[in-house]
N, C-alpha and C positions, 0 to 999 in steps of 0.2 A: 771367465774360463781359468781352472785351474794350472799351474805352470807345470812342467813335464814331470818336477821332481819330487812332486806333492805326495804319491805312494810313498818315495822313498824316506822321505820325511816322517810320514807317520810312524813307518814301520822302527826306524830309529827311537823316536817318542816311545812306541811301545815296550821298546826291548830295554829303554833305558828306566821305564816305571816298572818292568819286571825286575832288573837287574836291583832295584831300589828296595823293590819288597825281599826280595830273596837276601840282599844284606841285611834290613831291618830284622827277618826271620834267625839269620843266622847270630846276630847281636845280641839277640834275645833269648836263644836259645845257651849261646856261650855264657849270658847272663845268670841264666837259671842254672847250668851245671857250675858255674863259681857259686852260686850260694847255696846250692846242694852241698857243695864239697866243703863250703866255709863251715857252714852248720854243723855238719858230722864232725870236723874237726874240732868244734867248738864244744861238742857235748864230750868226744874222745879226751881230749885234751884238760878238759873240766874234770872229768872222774880219774884219770891217770893216777894222781897222787893218793887215791883212796881205794886203789885195786892191790889186793893182798895176797900173799900166797896163803895157805892152809898154816903153815907154823908161822907166820907172821899175824895172822888172825886170833891164832892162840894166846899169843903177846897181851891183847886186847884187853880191858878189863873194864867192868859195869856195862856190860852190852843185855840189854834187856830181851834181846830176843835174834834170833836165826830166822831170818825171812827165805823159804822156798817157794820161788815161782811155779806155778802149775804150766802142766805141756800135756801133751795128747795122752789119753787113754784108749786103747783098742776096745772094740766091742766085748771081747771075753773079759774083760778086766785087767789085763796086764798095762803096766807103764810102758811106754816108747822108751827105747833108750835114752833121749835126750831127759824126761822125765825123771827115769832111775836114776840116773847119776846124780841130778839134782837132788833128791831126796837120799841117796848115800852119802853125797857129800856134807849136808844138810846133820844128816846124824853123826857123822865122825868128827863135825866140828861140837857138837852138842857133848860126845862123849869125851872130846879134848877140853873140855871145860870152859869154851867158846862164852857162853852161854846157858842159861837152865832152861830156857825156853825156845820151841820153836814153832813158828806160826805157816802151816801151810796154806797158801793163797792161789787158788785158782778158779776153774770154772766149775759152779753146782748151780747152773740155771734152768735147767729142764730134769724132769725125770728120767732115770735112766743113764745119766751120765753123772759121775762124780768124781772130779779129780781131788780134792781136798780130803774124800775119807780114803779113797784109796792110798795117798801119799802117806795119811796118818797110819792106817795101817801097815803099811811095810815098816814105818818106824818102831812101832810098837812091838813087831813081830822081830825086830832088831835088838829089842832091848830096852826101847826108851819107855819111860813112865805115862801111860796116856793123859796123865793131868799135866805131863809138861809138853804137850802137844796141842797148839791151838787150831782149828779149821777158820778160814775166811772164807766161806761159800762163795763170795761175791767179788771175787778178786778177778774180774773179766778181763783187765789188762793191767798191763806194767802200773801204769800214773794210778788206777783206782787202788790198786795193792799198798801203793806207800801213800795215798791219801788216807786209805783206811788204817793202816798202819800205826798211822800218827793219831787218827782221830778218833777212832773206835776203841782200837787197843793201848791206846795211851802209850805207845812205845817212842823213846827220844833216840836210843842209841842201838844201831842194827848193823848186823853183817845179812849182806843181800847174795843167796848162793843161785846163779844160774852159770849158761856158758860163754864163753870168751867173747863171741861176737852181740852179745846180749847185753853184758855186764853193764858196759859203759853208760848205756840209756837208762839202766834202772838206778844207778846210782846216783848218776846225772838227775834225775826226777825225784829220788828221795830226799837229796842234797835242797832242790829248788823246792821242796816243801816244809823244810825245817828239820830233818831229820839228820843225826849225825851218823851218816851212812858207810859202809866201808861194803867192797864186794869180793868174793871167793869165785874164782873159775872153775867149774868142775868138768872140764873137757877129758874124755878118757877116749882118744882114738877119733874117728872120722865119722861123720853124721849124714845121712843121706840128706838129698836136697840141700847141699852146702851153698851151693850160689844162690840158690833161691831164698835162701836164709840170709844172706848177707846182702841181697837186693833188697827184701824186704825190710830188713834194720835200718839200710840207708836213707829209704823213704820216712820211717819212723821215728828217726834221730830228728826228721825236721819235724815232726809233729810234735814231740817230746819238746823241742824248744818253744813252740805254740801254747801247748801244756802250762809249761813250767810259767809262761807269762801272763797267760789268763786265768789260771788255777779253777780250773770248773769245778764243781762240788758233786761228787758223785751223790745219789741219794742213800741214807743210811739208818740204822734205828740203832740209838741208843750208846752204851759205852760196855766194853767188855775188856776191861783192863788183864793186861799182858802177866802180872804176877798173881793172878787169881787161877783157879783151876780150868784146865784145859777141858775137862767136860763141860764147860758151862757153853761151849760152840757147838758141842757133838749134834744138837740138834739142828735142823733146817730152820734158824732162828730167823733168816731172812731171805728165804727162798722168794717171797713173794714181792719184795722190794727191788731185787735183783734180775728178774725177768725182763731182759731187755732193757733197762734203766740204767744200767752204769755208764758211766762216760768213757 
């Protein structure tokens, strides 16, 4: 026969087990948040010395190219504010003599959607020589852009243009791949989806650290030196290999 207090003892043990499970979950969540915060701080602090103002960037010498990162183009062919501000800053840096080459890098992986062509058209319309503007049709993410800038376009020293929330990760990835990279933020007012962008970037910085450590190789074809003519990239030279295959 069980003692009279057996049911109470059983309930107590069950409550203790539940408390231990909850404690473990809390500790794991805290550790995860600490890791997330630590990796974000690492990426931001690593890149901070290389984030410059527009005037500071104009004092750099021997910059191989200005890299302008792609973003949304609407179905009517117009650029989102995020992308337009990037291209405007890239063009301004070109005109200031930061470099005599601009590398437009973005998504041209499917018919009917062409970030890099839209970006180049805008810069050319603003007065930039077409042969000074290169198109990276397979810059499907920031890591791929930096990898391809180094391996395909053979750049060594670059200035990267993007918004402030993104620029630290871009510079961090570029430098992890061996580029002498500097960043210039191009923010001009508030953007829509600000909170979503910040949350996404928090997770993307974690992925960036993993990419920096593992350094996966995106698939690519040949070499197109940045010191050659930009018209060499006007054809869809790597569409076939870029369709869903970039890292």
